C-alpha positions as CSV (number, residue, x, y, z in Angstrom):
1,M,-187.3,-18.9,-2.4
2,S,-187.7,-15.2,-2.0
3,S,-185.7,-12.6,-0.1
4,D,-188.4,-12.7,2.5
5,D,-187.0,-16.0,3.7
6,D,-184.6,-14.3,6.1
7,L,-187.2,-12.2,7.8
8,P,-187.7,-13.2,11.5
9,A,-191.1,-14.8,12.4
10,R,-192.8,-11.8,13.9
11,N,-196.1,-9.9,14.0
12,A,-196.7,-6.5,12.4
13,P,-196.6,-3.6,14.9
14,F,-200.3,-3.3,14.6
15,H,-200.6,-6.9,15.7
16,D,-198.4,-6.6,18.7
17,P,-200.0,-8.8,21.4
18,Q,-199.0,-6.2,24.0
19,T,-201.2,-3.6,22.4
20,T,-203.7,-5.5,20.3
21,S,-206.4,-7.7,21.7
22,A,-206.1,-11.4,21.3
23,H,-209.6,-11.5,19.8
24,S,-208.7,-9.0,17.1
25,I,-205.5,-10.9,16.2
26,S,-207.5,-14.1,16.1
27,R,-210.3,-12.6,14.0
28,Q,-207.9,-11.2,11.4
29,G,-205.8,-14.3,11.2
30,R,-208.8,-16.6,10.7
31,A,-210.3,-14.3,8.0
32,K,-207.0,-14.3,6.1
33,M,-207.1,-18.1,5.7
34,F,-210.0,-17.6,3.3
35,H,-209.0,-14.2,1.8
36,P,-208.3,-14.0,-2.0
37,L,-204.6,-14.0,-3.0
38,P,-203.2,-11.3,-5.4
39,G,-204.1,-12.0,-9.0
40,Q,-200.6,-12.8,-10.1
41,L,-200.1,-15.4,-7.4
42,I,-203.3,-17.1,-8.5
43,K,-202.1,-17.1,-12.1
44,D,-198.8,-18.6,-11.0
45,C,-200.6,-21.4,-9.1
46,Q,-202.8,-22.1,-12.1
47,S,-199.9,-22.2,-14.5
48,Q,-198.1,-24.6,-12.2
49,W,-201.1,-26.8,-12.0
50,S,-201.4,-26.9,-15.8
51,D,-197.7,-27.8,-16.2
52,S,-198.1,-30.5,-13.5
53,L,-201.1,-32.0,-15.3
54,T,-199.1,-32.1,-18.6
55,R,-196.2,-33.8,-16.9
56,S,-198.4,-36.2,-15.0
57,Q,-200.2,-37.2,-18.3
58,K,-196.9,-37.8,-20.0
59,Y,-195.7,-39.8,-17.0
60,H,-198.7,-42.1,-17.1
61,E,-198.5,-42.4,-20.9
62,A,-194.8,-43.4,-20.7
63,T,-195.4,-45.8,-17.8
64,S,-198.3,-47.5,-19.6
65,A,-196.3,-47.8,-22.9
66,N,-193.3,-49.2,-21.1
67,S,-195.4,-51.9,-19.4
68,V,-196.2,-53.5,-22.8
69,P,-193.8,-56.5,-23.5
70,G,-191.4,-55.8,-26.3
71,A,-192.3,-52.1,-26.7
72,T,-189.6,-49.5,-27.3
73,E,-188.9,-47.9,-23.9
74,I,-190.1,-44.3,-23.6
75,P,-188.3,-41.9,-21.2
76,V,-190.4,-41.3,-18.1
77,P,-190.5,-37.7,-17.2
78,S,-189.9,-36.8,-13.5
79,M,-192.1,-34.4,-11.6
80,K,-190.5,-31.0,-11.0
81,I,-189.4,-30.3,-7.4
82,V,-190.6,-26.8,-6.5
83,A,-190.4,-26.6,-2.7
84,R,-189.2,-28.4,0.4
85,T,-189.9,-28.4,4.1
86,P,-187.1,-27.3,6.6
87,R,-184.2,-29.7,6.8
88,P,-183.4,-31.5,10.1
89,S,-180.3,-29.2,10.3
90,E,-182.5,-26.1,10.1
91,S,-185.5,-27.0,12.4
92,N,-186.3,-29.4,15.2
93,V,-189.4,-30.4,13.4
94,G,-187.8,-30.4,9.9
95,T,-187.8,-33.4,7.6
96,G,-186.4,-31.8,4.5
97,T,-189.3,-33.3,2.4
98,K,-189.1,-32.3,-1.3
99,L,-192.4,-31.3,-2.8
100,S,-193.1,-31.7,-6.5
101,D,-195.4,-29.4,-8.5
102,R,-198.1,-32.1,-8.2
103,D,-197.8,-32.2,-4.4
104,V,-198.1,-28.4,-4.3
105,S,-200.9,-27.8,-6.8
106,F,-203.0,-31.0,-6.6
107,S,-205.6,-29.5,-4.3
108,L,-206.3,-26.6,-6.6
109,A,-208.9,-28.8,-8.3
110,P,-212.1,-28.5,-6.3
111,G,-212.8,-32.2,-6.8
112,N,-209.5,-33.2,-5.3
113,G,-208.7,-33.8,-1.7
114,M,-205.2,-33.2,-0.3
115,L,-202.3,-35.5,-0.8
116,K,-200.8,-37.1,2.3
117,M,-197.5,-35.4,1.6
118,S,-199.2,-32.0,1.3
119,V,-201.0,-32.3,4.6
120,D,-197.8,-33.4,6.3
121,A,-195.8,-30.6,4.8
122,M,-198.4,-27.9,5.7
123,T,-198.4,-29.1,9.3
124,E,-194.7,-29.0,9.4
125,F,-194.6,-25.5,8.1
126,I,-197.2,-24.5,10.7
127,C,-195.2,-26.0,13.6
128,D,-191.9,-24.7,12.4
129,Y,-193.2,-21.1,12.0
130,A,-194.9,-21.1,15.4
131,N,-191.7,-22.4,17.0
132,R,-189.7,-19.7,15.4
133,W,-192.2,-17.0,16.4
134,H,-192.2,-18.0,20.0
135,S,-188.4,-18.1,19.9
136,T,-188.3,-14.4,19.2
137,L,-190.4,-13.4,22.3
138,P,-188.7,-11.8,25.3
139,S,-187.9,-14.4,27.9
140,S,-189.5,-14.5,31.3
141,D,-186.4,-16.2,32.7
142,P,-184.3,-14.1,35.1
143,S,-181.3,-14.7,32.9
144,R,-183.2,-12.8,30.2
145,V,-182.0,-15.5,27.7
146,T,-184.6,-16.0,25.0
147,P,-185.5,-19.7,25.0
148,N,-184.9,-21.3,21.6
149,R,-187.7,-23.6,20.5
150,Y,-186.9,-24.3,16.8
151,L,-183.2,-25.1,16.3
152,P,-182.0,-28.8,16.1
153,G,-181.2,-30.2,19.5
154,T,-183.9,-28.1,21.3
155,V,-187.4,-29.2,22.3
156,P,-190.1,-27.6,20.1
157,L,-193.1,-25.9,21.5
158,F,-195.2,-27.4,18.6
159,A,-194.6,-30.8,17.0
160,Y,-196.6,-33.2,14.9
161,W,-196.8,-36.9,13.8
162,S,-197.3,-37.4,10.1
163,T,-200.1,-39.2,8.3
164,D,-198.4,-42.6,8.7
165,F,-199.3,-42.6,12.4
166,H,-202.3,-44.8,11.9
167,E,-199.9,-47.5,10.7
168,V,-198.1,-47.2,14.0
169,M,-201.3,-47.2,16.1
170,E,-202.6,-50.2,14.3
171,Q,-199.8,-52.2,16.0
172,G,-201.2,-51.3,19.4
173,P,-200.8,-48.6,22.0
174,K,-197.6,-50.3,23.4
175,H,-195.9,-50.0,20.0
176,A,-197.1,-46.4,19.5
177,A,-195.7,-45.5,23.0
178,A,-192.4,-47.0,22.1
179,E,-192.2,-45.0,18.8
180,L,-193.2,-41.8,20.6
181,T,-190.4,-42.4,23.1
182,K,-188.0,-42.3,20.2
183,R,-189.2,-38.8,19.4
184,F,-189.4,-37.3,22.9
185,S,-188.4,-38.4,26.4
186,R,-191.0,-38.0,29.1
187,E,-189.3,-34.8,30.3
188,E,-189.4,-33.4,26.8
189,F,-193.0,-34.3,26.3
190,W,-194.0,-32.1,29.2
191,Q,-192.3,-29.1,27.5
192,L,-194.5,-29.3,24.5
193,R,-197.5,-27.0,24.0
194,Y,-199.1,-29.2,21.3
195,I,-198.3,-32.3,19.4
196,F,-200.6,-32.8,16.5
197,F,-201.4,-36.4,15.4
198,L,-202.9,-36.6,11.9
199,V,-205.5,-39.3,11.9
200,Q,-206.3,-41.0,8.7
201,T,-209.3,-43.3,8.2
202,G,-211.0,-44.9,5.2
203,S,-209.5,-45.5,1.7
204,E,-205.8,-45.6,1.1
205,E,-206.0,-45.7,-2.6
206,R,-202.7,-44.5,-4.1
207,D,-201.5,-41.6,-2.0
208,L,-204.9,-40.0,-1.3
209,F,-206.9,-39.9,2.0
210,G,-210.2,-41.5,2.7
211,H,-210.6,-38.9,5.4
212,I,-208.3,-36.9,7.6
213,A,-208.7,-35.3,11.1
214,V,-206.4,-34.2,13.8
215,C,-206.0,-35.2,17.4
216,A,-204.2,-32.3,19.2
217,I,-202.7,-33.3,22.5
218,S,-201.5,-30.5,24.8
219,P,-199.1,-31.6,27.5
220,E,-199.1,-28.0,28.7
221,A,-202.8,-27.8,29.2
222,K,-203.3,-31.5,29.7
223,T,-206.0,-31.7,27.1
224,I,-206.9,-34.0,24.2
225,D,-208.7,-32.2,21.4
226,Y,-210.2,-34.4,18.6
227,L,-211.1,-32.2,15.7
228,C,-213.0,-33.7,12.7
229,S,-214.9,-31.8,10.0
230,A,-217.2,-34.8,9.5
231,A,-218.6,-34.6,13.0
232,D,-216.8,-37.8,14.2
233,D,-216.1,-37.8,17.9
234,G,-213.3,-40.3,17.6
235,L,-214.7,-42.5,20.3
236,I,-214.8,-46.3,20.1
237,R,-218.6,-46.2,20.4
238,G,-218.7,-44.0,17.3
239,K,-218.5,-45.0,13.7
240,G,-215.5,-43.0,12.7
241,A,-211.8,-43.2,13.6
242,Q,-212.4,-44.8,17.0
243,C,-209.0,-43.7,18.2
244,V,-209.4,-41.5,21.3
245,E,-209.3,-44.4,23.8
246,N,-206.2,-45.6,22.0
247,F,-204.5,-42.3,22.6
248,L,-205.3,-42.6,26.4
249,A,-203.8,-46.1,26.5
250,M,-200.7,-44.9,24.6
251,L,-200.1,-42.0,26.9
252,T,-200.5,-44.2,30.0
253,I,-197.8,-46.6,28.7
254,Y,-195.6,-43.9,27.3
255,L,-195.5,-41.7,30.5
256,G,-195.0,-44.8,32.8
257,D,-195.4,-44.8,36.6
258,E,-192.0,-43.8,37.9
259,P,-191.3,-40.6,39.9
260,P,-191.8,-37.7,39.6
261,L,-195.4,-38.9,39.9
262,R,-196.9,-35.8,38.4
263,Q,-195.3,-36.7,35.1
264,R,-197.3,-39.9,34.8
265,F,-200.6,-39.9,32.9
266,N,-202.9,-39.0,35.7
267,P,-206.5,-39.2,34.4
268,C,-207.9,-36.8,37.0
269,D,-205.8,-34.0,35.5
270,W,-206.7,-34.5,31.8
271,K,-209.7,-33.2,29.8
272,L,-211.1,-34.1,26.4
273,R,-213.0,-32.2,23.8
274,T,-214.6,-33.5,20.6
275,G,-217.0,-32.0,18.1
276,R,-215.4,-28.5,18.1
277,S,-214.3,-28.4,14.5
278,E,-216.3,-26.5,11.9
279,L,-218.1,-28.9,9.6
280,Q,-217.5,-29.4,5.9
281,D,-220.0,-29.9,3.1
282,E,-220.5,-33.7,3.0
283,E,-220.4,-33.7,-0.8
284,E,-216.9,-32.0,-1.0
285,P,-213.4,-33.5,-0.3
286,D,-212.5,-30.6,2.0
287,C,-211.4,-32.5,5.1
288,G,-207.7,-31.8,4.5
289,I,-208.4,-28.1,4.2
290,Y,-210.4,-28.0,7.5
291,T,-207.7,-30.1,9.2
292,I,-205.0,-27.6,8.2
293,C,-207.3,-24.6,9.3
294,N,-207.9,-26.3,12.7
295,I,-204.1,-26.9,13.3
296,M,-203.4,-23.2,12.3
297,C,-206.0,-22.0,14.8
298,L,-204.5,-24.0,17.7
299,A,-200.8,-23.4,16.9
300,F,-201.3,-19.7,16.2
301,A,-203.5,-19.4,19.3
302,W,-206.6,-18.2,17.4
303,E,-210.1,-18.9,18.6
304,L,-211.2,-22.2,17.1
305,S,-214.2,-20.8,15.2
306,Y,-214.0,-19.6,11.6
307,G,-217.6,-20.4,10.5
308,A,-218.9,-22.5,7.6
309,R,-216.9,-21.8,4.5
310,R,-218.5,-22.6,1.1
311,G,-218.0,-21.8,-2.6
312,Q,-215.4,-19.2,-3.4
313,E,-214.2,-18.8,0.2
314,M,-213.3,-22.5,0.3
315,R,-211.6,-22.2,-3.1
316,N,-209.6,-19.2,-1.7
317,G,-208.5,-21.4,1.2
318,R,-207.4,-24.1,-1.2
319,I,-205.4,-21.6,-3.3
320,R,-203.8,-20.2,-0.1
321,I,-202.7,-23.6,1.1
322,C,-201.2,-24.5,-2.3
323,S,-199.4,-21.1,-2.5
324,T,-198.0,-21.5,1.0
325,L,-196.6,-24.9,0.0
326,R,-195.2,-23.4,-3.2
327,V,-193.2,-20.8,-1.3
328,S,-192.1,-23.3,1.4
329,G,-194.1,-21.9,4.3
330,F,-195.0,-18.8,6.1
331,R,-193.2,-15.4,6.3
332,G,-192.7,-12.9,9.1
333,F,-194.0,-9.4,8.6
334,N,-192.1,-7.3,6.2
335,P,-192.2,-3.6,7.2
336,A,-190.8,-2.4,3.9
337,K,-193.0,0.0,1.9
338,G,-195.1,-1.9,-0.6
339,A,-193.8,-5.2,0.6
340,D,-195.7,-8.4,-0.1
341,N,-197.1,-9.8,3.1
342,T,-199.3,-12.4,1.5
343,F,-197.8,-15.3,3.6
344,Y,-197.7,-13.4,6.8
345,Y,-200.2,-14.3,9.6
346,P,-200.3,-12.8,13.1
347,L,-200.0,-15.0,16.1
348,N,-201.2,-14.7,19.7
349,N,-199.1,-15.7,22.7
350,L,-201.8,-17.5,24.7
351,S,-201.8,-20.8,26.6
352,P,-204.0,-23.5,25.2
353,P,-207.7,-23.5,26.4
354,N,-208.8,-26.2,28.9
355,S,-211.9,-24.9,30.6
356,L,-215.5,-26.1,30.6
357,I,-216.4,-22.9,28.8
358,D,-214.2,-24.1,25.9
359,S,-216.2,-27.4,26.0
360,F,-213.5,-29.4,27.6
361,V,-214.7,-32.2,30.0
362,Q,-212.7,-34.3,32.4
363,I,-212.0,-37.6,30.8
364,L,-213.1,-39.5,33.9
365,H,-216.6,-38.0,33.3
366,F,-216.7,-37.7,29.5
367,P,-220.0,-39.1,28.2
368,G,-219.5,-42.2,26.0
369,L,-215.8,-42.5,26.6
370,M,-214.9,-46.2,27.4
371,I,-212.5,-45.2,30.1
372,N,-213.2,-48.2,32.4
373,E,-212.4,-50.6,29.6
374,T,-209.3,-48.6,28.5
375,L,-207.5,-47.8,31.7
376,T,-207.0,-50.0,34.7
377,A,-208.5,-49.2,38.0
378,E,-205.0,-48.5,39.3
379,V,-204.5,-45.8,36.7
380,R,-208.0,-44.3,37.1
381,R,-207.7,-43.7,40.8
382,R,-204.3,-41.9,40.7
383,S,-204.5,-39.0,43.1
384,P,-202.8,-35.6,43.0
385,M,-202.2,-36.0,46.7
386,Y,-199.2,-38.2,46.0
387,Y,-197.5,-36.3,43.1
388,G,-194.9,-35.0,45.6
389,C,-194.1,-38.3,47.2
390,P,-190.5,-38.9,46.4
391,D,-190.0,-42.6,47.1
392,K,-191.4,-45.8,48.7
393,E,-189.8,-45.1,52.1
394,T,-191.7,-41.8,52.4
395,L,-194.9,-43.5,51.4
396,Y,-194.3,-46.1,54.1
397,A,-193.9,-43.4,56.7
398,H,-197.2,-41.9,55.5
399,C,-198.9,-45.2,56.1
400,D,-197.2,-45.7,59.4
401,R,-198.7,-42.6,61.0
402,N,-202.1,-43.5,59.5
403,K,-201.8,-47.2,60.2
404,R,-205.4,-47.8,61.2
405,F,-206.5,-46.5,57.7
406,Y,-204.0,-48.8,55.9
407,P,-204.4,-52.2,57.6
408,N,-201.5,-54.6,57.1
409,F,-199.6,-52.0,55.1
410,D,-196.3,-53.4,56.6
411,K,-196.8,-56.9,55.3
412,V,-194.0,-58.2,53.0
413,G,-196.5,-58.7,50.1
414,I,-197.7,-55.1,50.3
415,S,-194.7,-52.9,51.0
416,G,-191.8,-55.4,51.2
417,R,-188.4,-54.9,49.5
418,L,-189.4,-56.6,46.3
419,V,-192.7,-54.7,45.9
420,P,-192.3,-51.9,43.4
421,F,-193.1,-48.3,44.5
422,A,-195.9,-48.0,41.9
423,K,-197.6,-51.2,43.2
424,F,-197.4,-50.1,46.8
425,L,-198.8,-46.6,45.9
426,S,-201.7,-48.2,44.0
427,W,-202.6,-50.2,47.1
428,V,-202.6,-47.0,49.2
429,E,-204.7,-45.1,46.7
430,R,-207.3,-48.0,46.7
431,Y,-207.7,-47.6,50.4
432,D,-208.0,-43.8,50.1
433,L,-210.7,-44.1,47.5
434,A,-212.6,-46.6,49.7
435,R,-212.4,-44.3,52.7
436,E,-213.7,-41.3,50.7
437,R,-216.7,-43.4,49.5
438,D,-217.2,-45.1,52.9
439,V,-217.0,-48.5,51.4
440,A,-214.8,-51.6,52.2
441,P,-212.0,-52.0,53.0
442,F,-212.8,-49.9,56.1
443,P,-210.3,-48.5,58.6
444,K,-209.7,-50.3,61.8
445,P,-211.4,-49.0,65.0
446,Y,-209.6,-46.3,66.8
447,L,-207.9,-47.3,70.0
448,P,-207.5,-44.5,72.7
449,N,-204.0,-45.7,73.6
450,G,-202.8,-44.7,70.2
451,S,-201.4,-48.1,69.3
452,N,-203.4,-48.1,66.1
453,G,-202.4,-44.7,64.9
454,S,-204.1,-41.3,64.8
455,K,-207.9,-41.1,65.2
456,D,-208.1,-38.8,62.1
457,W,-206.3,-39.4,58.8
458,I,-203.2,-37.1,58.6
459,P,-202.5,-35.7,55.2
460,P,-198.9,-35.9,54.0
461,D,-198.5,-32.1,54.0
462,A,-199.6,-31.7,57.6
463,H,-197.0,-30.1,60.0
464,W,-198.7,-31.3,63.1
465,P,-198.9,-33.7,65.1
466,T,-195.9,-35.0,63.0
467,R,-193.6,-33.4,60.4
468,R,-194.6,-32.8,56.8
469,L,-193.7,-35.7,54.6
470,W,-193.8,-33.9,51.2
């Protein structure tokens, strides 16, 4: 650990978001991911890799010799611990994972991919630094208290789920939702800007990946961003991870159907994007490198476009990742004269993208997404109109003043005491959708004496001819 560890997570004055364009910060940050390191750092990494190979060779030789019956036992050397991620007592995303020299330097070899532990650790460093950086920004709160988003006991702005998530998801969306509940309550989930799910597919030989991608879910923007450097779209109809629909099912179960209704998973609000990642060389094991770069772009609010990187640039990216692991993460800008700012990256303070210009499409209209097979009709037709409805009694009053549009709404089996609010609301939304499409079930004929309710449907926020309901 260096003396730079105590520096706050901050931008350089010439990267101040108030005076420097977001595009400029983004461009410089993305370029630095593939910029060469100082020569001495490269030598340090190579030396560590050489020592690691020597220890690893002795480890396997001793293990093999000790496996022979009757052989004299040879001491097995342990790998050298050279770094660790933040402890749970230091960071709200910290795991305190110890990293050996093998974990840190394995990816230096161009023919190697990234170890699971290395991808997890880099993602943790990214989330922790972004949380610390945002915690230093001036608060927009009237109290002028800077919101803390990194200390234990607080809700992070950026979080992640490690590479073992596929084991959780393999047990079904219901199990995955239960596990996610252990991490964040529904209220806490909506305070996240991003939660990064590392998606592993293919071989699980030893501790290596077959392939790795990331599914970035943004509660703030209500987007799902599946980023894969092998051009997989993550859909069930594809030939890759086939996980996007499972994420929709998990969110539906996890967020439930209790008030406040805007905190449910409402499909009409959410958008999906696939195919936005830069693509790797099919012959190279670079998916872990691309995954880390994609996560950095989203967490640091850079534009998600860094171009095809090949040859020496990709090797520079590998060395940078290994070096960042070696020094246990990123550093804030050091203004001292001649200071080393190798591990400093500028961040933007921007909300996540969610527009059609950014290639996001509403999930209800996303081509190829098996949404009808994944979500029930009751979930698919959830309407923003009812987000403000506080309870079942208020919804009953809404139906009562529009009684001809909701035939038999007052029946015991529809709105009775034992009928849950969510079930009654689903019934109402079904009639609303039918009315919009002019299909059955149709409203009852209007009666001039008013016994069958208003001639026109009265929205819940109308002040006339009756009071506003919500």
